[in-house]
C-alpha positions in Angstrom: 174.1 57.1 150.2 171.6 56.1 153.3 168.6 54.3 152.9 165.9 55.6 155.0 163.1 54.2 157.3 160.0 54.5 154.3 162.8 53.0 151.4 163.7 56.5 150.2 167.5 56.5 149.6 169.5 59.8 149.6 172.9 60.7 148.0 175.1 62.0 150.2 177.8 62.9 147.7 178.2 63.6 143.9 179.8 60.1 143.7 176.7 58.1 144.9 174.6 59.5 142.2 174.1 56.9 139.3 175.3 57.6 135.7 171.9 57.1 134.5 168.6 57.2 136.3 167.1 54.5 137.7 165.5 54.1 141.3 166.2 52.1 144.6 162.8 51.2 145.9 159.5 50.3 144.7 157.2 52.3 142.6 154.2 51.2 144.0 153.7 54.9 145.0 153.9 56.5 141.6 150.1 56.3 140.3 150.9 57.6 137.1 147.4 56.5 135.4 146.0 60.2 135.4 148.5 60.7 132.7 147.2 57.6 130.2 144.9 58.5 127.3 145.2 54.5 126.1 144.7 51.9 128.4 144.3 47.9 128.0 141.3 45.6 127.6 141.7 41.9 128.1 139.4 40.2 125.7 139.4 37.3 124.2 139.0 36.9 120.4 137.7 33.8 118.1 140.6 31.7 117.0 140.5 31.8 113.4 140.0 28.3 113.1 136.6 28.5 115.5 135.8 31.0 112.7 136.1 28.3 109.9 134.4 25.9 111.7 131.3 25.0 110.2 130.1 23.0 113.2 130.8 25.7 115.7 133.5 24.4 117.8 135.8 26.1 120.5 138.6 24.6 118.8 141.6 26.1 120.6 139.4 25.2 123.9 139.7 21.3 123.3 142.9 21.3 122.2 144.3 23.3 124.8 142.6 21.2 127.4 143.9 17.7 125.5 147.3 18.9 125.1 147.4 19.3 129.2 146.0 15.5 129.2 142.9 16.2 130.4 140.8 14.6 128.5 137.6 14.3 130.2 137.3 18.3 130.2 138.0 18.5 126.2 135.7 15.9 125.6 133.1 18.1 127.7 133.9 20.9 125.3 133.8 18.7 122.1 130.8 17.2 122.4 128.9 20.3 124.0 129.5 21.0 120.3 129.6 17.8 117.7 128.5 14.6 118.9 130.6 12.8 116.9 134.5 13.6 116.7 136.1 10.3 116.1 134.0 10.5 112.5 134.6 14.6 111.6 138.3 13.9 112.9 138.5 11.3 109.8 135.9 12.8 107.1 135.6 16.7 107.7 137.4 18.8 105.1 138.7 20.7 108.1 138.6 24.3 106.8 140.2 25.0 110.2 143.1 23.9 108.9 143.2 26.2 105.6 142.9 29.0 108.3 145.5 28.0 111.3 148.1 31.3 111.8 150.4 28.6 112.5 150.9 27.9 109.1 152.2 31.0 108.8 155.3 29.8 111.0 156.6 26.5 110.9 153.1 24.6 109.5 149.7 24.2 110.2 148.2 22.3 113.4 146.8 18.6 112.4 143.3 19.9 113.8 142.0 16.6 112.3 144.5 14.2 113.3 144.3 15.9 117.0 140.3 15.5 117.1 140.7 12.3 115.8 142.5 11.0 118.9 140.6 13.1 121.1 137.3 11.6 119.6 138.6 8.1 119.9 139.9 8.6 123.4 136.4 9.5 124.7 134.6 6.1 123.2 136.9 4.6 124.9 136.3 6.2 128.3 132.6 6.1 127.0 132.1 9.6 127.7 128.6 11.4 128.4 127.4 14.5 128.3 124.9 14.9 131.8 120.8 15.0 130.6 119.7 18.4 131.6 115.8 18.5 132.2 113.2 21.7 131.5 111.5 19.9 128.4 109.3 17.5 127.8 107.8 17.7 124.6 107.0 15.0 122.1 109.6 15.9 118.4 109.2 13.8 115.4 112.9 14.1 113.5 112.9 12.7 110.1 116.1 11.8 108.5 118.8 9.7 110.4 121.9 11.5 109.3 124.0 13.9 111.0 121.8 16.6 111.4 118.6 15.0 112.5 121.3 12.5 114.9 122.5 15.6 116.3 119.3 17.6 116.7 117.7 14.2 118.2 120.8 14.5 120.8 120.5 18.1 121.9 116.6 17.7 122.3 116.9 14.4 124.1 119.6 15.8 126.6 117.2 19.0 127.2 114.6 16.5 128.5 112.4 16.3 125.5 111.0 13.0 124.2 112.2 12.1 120.3 111.3 9.8 117.7 114.0 9.8 115.2 112.9 8.4 111.2 115.1 7.4 109.2 115.0 5.6 105.6 117.5 3.1 106.6 117.2 0.3 109.4 120.2 1.7 110.9 120.8 5.3 112.1 123.5 7.3 110.1 122.4 8.4 106.8 125.1 8.9 104.4 127.5 8.6 107.4 126.7 5.0 107.0 125.5 4.5 103.1 127.5 7.1 101.3 130.9 7.7 103.3 133.3 3.3 102.7 134.2 1.9 105.5 138.2 2.6 104.5 137.2 6.3 105.3 135.1 5.4 108.1 135.2 2.6 110.4 132.0 1.2 110.8 133.0 0.1 114.7 133.9 3.7 115.3 130.6 5.0 113.6 128.5 2.8 115.6 129.6 3.6 118.9 129.3 7.6 118.3 126.0 6.6 116.7 125.2 4.7 119.8 126.2 7.4 122.2 123.8 9.9 120.4 121.0 7.9 120.6 121.9 7.2 124.5 120.4 9.6 126.7 117.2 8.0 125.0 116.6 8.6 121.5 113.7 6.7 120.0 114.9 5.5 116.8 112.6 3.9 113.9 114.6 2.5 110.6 112.4 1.8 107.6 110.3 5.1 107.5 110.6 7.8 104.8 108.1 10.4 103.8 105.9 9.2 101.2 106.8 5.4 101.7 105.3 4.4 105.4 105.6 8.0 107.0 103.1 10.9 106.4 104.0 14.6 107.5 100.5 15.2 108.6 100.2 12.5 110.7 103.6 13.4 112.4 103.1 16.6 113.0 99.1 15.5 114.7 100.9 13.2 117.0 104.0 15.5 117.6 104.4 18.9 119.0 107.1 19.6 116.4 108.7 18.2 113.2 112.1 18.5 111.9 112.8 17.5 108.9 116.7 16.6 108.3 116.1 14.5 105.0 119.4 15.4 103.4 119.3 15.3 99.6 119.4 11.9 98.0 117.5 12.3 94.4 120.5 12.0 91.8 120.9 14.5 88.8 121.2 13.0 85.4 123.5 13.3 83.4 121.7 14.8 80.5 122.9 13.2 77.9 121.6 10.7 74.8 122.0 7.1 75.8 122.0 7.2 79.5 119.0 5.1 79.7 121.6 2.0 78.6 122.3 -0.6 81.0 125.1 -0.1 83.2 124.7 3.4 83.8 124.3 3.6 87.5 123.8 6.2 90.2 126.3 6.7 92.4 124.8 7.5 96.0 122.8 4.0 94.9 126.0 2.0 93.8 127.4 3.3 97.9 124.2 2.4 99.5 123.9 -1.4 97.4 127.8 -2.0 98.5 126.9 -1.1 102.0 124.5 -3.5 102.2 126.8 -6.1 100.8 125.7 -6.4 97.5 127.9 -6.8 94.5 129.6 -4.3 92.4 127.3 -4.2 89.2 128.8 -6.2 86.2 131.6 -3.6 84.5 135.6 -4.4 84.6 135.5 -0.8 82.8 134.4 1.9 84.5 134.2 5.8 83.8 132.4 7.8 86.9 131.2 11.1 86.1 131.5 14.0 88.5 134.4 15.4 90.7 133.3 15.5 94.1 133.8 13.2 97.3 130.8 10.9 96.0 132.7 10.7 92.8 135.9 9.6 94.7 134.3 7.3 96.6 132.7 5.0 93.5 135.6 5.2 92.0 137.9 4.0 94.9 135.6 1.3 95.8 135.1 -0.2 92.6 138.7 0.2 92.4 138.6 -2.4 95.2 136.4 -4.8 93.4 139.2 -5.5 90.8 137.8 -3.0 88.4 139.9 -0.2 86.0 138.7 3.2 86.8 138.9 6.4 85.0 137.1 9.6 86.7 135.6 12.2 84.1 135.8 15.9 85.4 134.2 18.9 83.5 136.7 20.9 84.9 140.2 21.2 86.0 141.4 18.7 88.9 142.2 21.3 91.0 138.7 22.7 90.7 137.5 19.2 91.6 135.3 19.6 95.2 136.2 16.7 96.5 138.4 16.7 99.4 142.1 17.4 98.1 143.4 14.2 99.9 141.1 12.1 98.6 142.2 13.0 95.1 145.6 12.2 95.6 145.1 8.8 97.7 142.6 7.8 94.7 145.7 8.7 92.2 148.2 7.1 94.5 145.6 3.6 94.1 145.4 3.9 90.7 142.3 5.7 89.7 142.6 7.5 86.6 141.5 11.7 86.6 140.2 12.8 82.9 140.2 16.3 83.6 138.3 19.1 81.3 136.0 16.6 79.5 132.1 16.9 78.8 130.0 14.2 78.5 128.3 14.2 75.4 126.9 10.6 75.2 126.9 7.2 76.5 127.6 4.6 73.8 126.0 1.2 73.9 126.4 -2.0 72.1 122.8 -4.5 72.3 121.3 -2.0 74.9 124.6 -2.3 77.3 127.2 0.8 77.8 130.1 0.6 75.8 131.8 3.6 76.5 131.5 7.1 77.1 131.7 10.0 74.3 133.0 13.3 76.0 134.6 16.4 74.6 137.6 18.3 75.5 136.7 22.1 77.7 138.9 24.6 78.3 138.0 27.1 81.1 135.8 30.3 80.2 134.4 32.6 82.4 133.8 32.2 86.0 130.6 31.2 86.9 128.5 31.7 89.9 130.5 29.2 92.2 133.9 31.3 91.5 135.3 28.8 88.9 135.5 29.1 85.1 132.8 27.6 83.5 133.8 24.6 80.8 133.9 25.5 77.2 133.6 22.8 75.1 136.6 22.9 72.6 135.1 22.2 68.8 136.4 19.1 67.5 137.9 17.8 70.5 135.7 14.8 70.8 137.0 11.5 72.2 135.6 8.3 74.3 136.6 6.2 77.2 135.7 2.5 76.8 133.4 2.3 79.8 131.0 -1.5 79.8 130.2 0.5 83.6 129.1 4.2 83.9 128.6 5.7 87.4 127.0 9.3 87.5 128.0 11.1 90.6 127.6 14.8 89.3 125.5 15.9 92.4 122.2 15.5 94.2 118.9 17.3 94.8 116.1 17.2 97.3 113.6 14.3 97.5 110.6 16.4 97.4 108.7 12.7 98.3 105.9 13.3 100.6 106.4 17.2 100.9 103.5 19.3 101.0 103.5 21.3 97.7 104.3 25.1 98.5 107.6 23.9 101.2 110.2 23.2 98.6 111.6 26.9 97.2 114.5 27.3 95.2 115.6 23.2 95.5 115.4 23.7 99.8 112.7 23.0 101.9 111.5 26.5 103.2 108.5 26.5 105.8 106.7 29.6 104.6 106.5 32.3 107.9 102.4 33.1 107.4 101.7 29.3 107.1 99.6 27.0 109.2 102.7 25.0 109.7 105.0 27.7 111.0 106.2 27.4 114.4 105.9 23.6 114.7 107.8 22.3 111.5 111.4 23.1 111.0 114.3 21.8 108.4 117.8 21.4 109.0 120.9 20.6 107.3 121.4 19.7 103.2 117.4 19.6 102.8 117.1 23.6 104.4 120.1 24.6 102.1 123.2 23.3 104.4 126.9 23.5 103.5 127.2 19.8 102.1 129.5 18.4 104.6 128.9 16.5 108.0 130.1 19.2 110.4 127.7 21.7 108.3 125.2 19.1 109.1 126.2 18.8 112.5 126.1 22.5 113.2 122.8 22.9 111.7 121.4 20.0 113.8 122.6 21.6 117.3 120.8 25.3 116.0 117.8 23.7 115.1 117.9 21.7 118.7 118.1 25.4 119.8 115.2 26.8 118.0 112.8 23.8 119.2 113.9 24.5 123.0 113.5 28.1 122.4 109.9 26.9 121.5 109.3 23.7 123.5 111.1 24.7 126.7 114.1 23.0 128.1 117.6 23.8 128.5 119.3 24.7 125.0 122.4 23.4 123.6 124.9 26.9 123.1 124.6 28.3 119.9 127.5 29.9 119.9 130.4 28.2 122.2 132.8 31.1 121.7 130.2 33.8 122.9 129.3 31.5 125.5 132.7 31.8 127.1 132.9 35.4 126.7 134.9 35.5 123.2 134.1 38.4 121.3 133.0 37.8 117.3 136.4 39.5 115.6 138.7 37.0 114.7 142.4 36.7 116.0 144.9 37.9 113.0 148.7 36.7 112.7 149.4 40.4 113.0 148.3 40.1 116.5 150.6 37.3 117.3 154.1 37.2 118.6 156.2 34.1 116.6 159.1 35.1 119.4 157.3 33.6 122.2 156.5 30.3 120.4 159.6 27.9 120.2 159.7 26.2 116.2 158.2 22.9 116.4 156.9 21.3 112.8 154.2 19.6 112.5 154.3 15.9 113.5 153.2 13.5 110.3 150.8 10.6 110.5 150.7 9.2 107.3 148.6 6.5 105.6 149.0 3.1 104.3 150.9 2.1 101.3 148.7 2.6 98.4 149.3 -1.7 96.7 148.0 -3.3 99.5 144.9 -0.8 100.7 143.5 -1.4 97.1 143.2 -5.1 98.5 140.5 -4.0 101.2 138.6 -1.6 103.2 141.2 -1.2 105.9 141.3 2.6 107.4 143.8 4.8 104.5 144.8 7.2 107.0 146.7 6.4 110.2 146.2 8.3 113.3 148.2 9.5 115.9 149.1 7.8 119.1 148.2 9.6 122.2 151.6 11.3 123.5 152.1 12.4 119.6 148.4 13.8 119.6 148.7 15.7 122.2 152.4 17.0 121.2 150.5 18.1 118.2 147.8 19.9 120.2 150.7 21.7 122.0 151.9 23.0 118.9 148.5 25.5 118.9 149.0 29.1 119.3 145.8 29.8 121.2 145.2 32.8 118.7 142.7 35.5 120.7 143.0 33.3 124.2 144.0 34.2 127.2 145.7 31.2 129.0 147.0 33.0 131.8 150.6 32.8 130.2 151.6 35.6 132.8 153.6 37.9 130.1 151.4 40.6 130.5 152.0 40.7 134.5 155.8 40.6 134.3 156.3 42.7 131.5 153.9 45.8 132.7 156.9 48.3 134.2 154.2 50.3 136.6 152.8 47.0 138.2 149.3 48.0 136.6 148.2 44.2 135.6 146.3 42.7 138.1 146.4 38.9 138.2 143.3 36.6 138.3 142.1 33.5 136.9 143.4 32.4 133.3 141.4 35.4 131.4 141.1 36.9 134.4 143.3 39.9 134.2 143.0 43.6 134.4 144.5 46.8 134.8 145.0 48.9 137.5 143.8 52.2 136.1 145.6 54.4 138.9 148.8 53.0 138.0 148.3 52.0 133.8 150.0 55.0 132.1 149.0 53.2 128.3 152.4 52.5 127.5 151.1 49.3 125.3 153.9 46.9 126.5 151.1 44.6 127.3 149.5 44.4 124.5 152.5 44.7 122.1 153.7 41.5 124.1 150.7 39.5 124.6 151.7 36.0 122.8 148.5 35.5 121.4 146.9 38.7 120.6 144.3 38.8 123.6 145.3 42.2 124.8 144.5 45.6 122.8 145.4 49.0 123.4 142.5 51.1 123.2 141.1 55.0 124.1 140.5 55.5 127.6 136.2 54.9 127.7 136.6 53.2 124.4 
């Protein structure tokens, strides 16, 4: 056998011929691209965590950067969507966790734990997004909760002059008055609110629509008005006896406790409701030495409160009376003495998809209670709103009205999803809509699309688990139940920095090219051309459409398509 100058090999005897087909030289000359009917498409998809995020965060990108220790760059990504990551890392239900593809392997990524660690690190570094210029309009934002704060923050970054009006003396809305400090420490909330206001938002507290704040006057003084007033009007029980002393509203109770007022009298408490407000009321009163029972008309598994909240409440000693429908508040001398209820059973599913509770005849029972807390949901408080502006219990701006184009609404008052993350996403979208009208550098509405990701969601069947070594999730844990009943110390523990980065490194990066080079290394025809991460492309003169790159991409970011598709 001898090798020619051009690289070819000549077999001089039959013994030189190898037993199997093989090559002794480069195959670069063999351009097989004209033979193919398929070719690879290198394109990012939407990760399932990002698709599930109500705030619209680019979850994978912020986690990838944080895992690499690039905290400031990760911060720039998350703050471009969410000004309150240390807050949402603590109080958001994180539907992204349930969507995480790693849950089908060795356990879902602890996204809230990583987000909390990143948010706390950003507070330590005092990272702010740079202000941009372009808009100079005057905008009034009514409502200083997460939706209003987010909108005001991004509008001010775009150069607009924003005045934020709030019911309370301090901004934060229900983040401050409705979420107890054992879930959200006040130092964390204060620091993130300060950062949201820092670009130049002017805040005026103690100003509520219908109580010192006139919508028509605001419209005359501003180029645009944004309503972000939330939903604060309590729903009544609708049963006899609820006018008795000792029957109180849940949100009003939490607001009073926030102001430092003593809890209402009553040692035996029944909280009616199954949402987060009900659980917060129960756990707050438990910390003040009361015996507390939560009564809910459906089963415990149907409670709208976050699952961790229910579990923690039961650990601390809150009793849960499920499938119990209130019938009457019993009283003695004008004061509540008990709550009469009926046992219930699941009936047909209602519009929420949950079984409708049906009373069981003859099953009435009574819970002793000298304090009954009603936390059965809230509705829109329409005080100060013009007639015709409220439709179906939410603010809706008629398209043919004189105020259309100058009056906007976002968040819970406009039918939002009811969580802090939903409110943040709604506030950013409202700011973008206002910037489209008034000018200025609008925040990105779709961060995934802005970096070139397509709308299709990366499914688990596109992931190649063999490329990812086993790495079970790290546990953060929580404080012991007995001592945490004695004060407002934070219940859920956080990661230290190394553990947070190690947990972040478990992220699969579903549907996202990370520049891992697997497609480049495994291509048998040297047809994958390498560029920057996410910049791979096929040399169509060499690619014969074998599909190895698509089959082996660890994250499903390569798809084999028909030529020209």
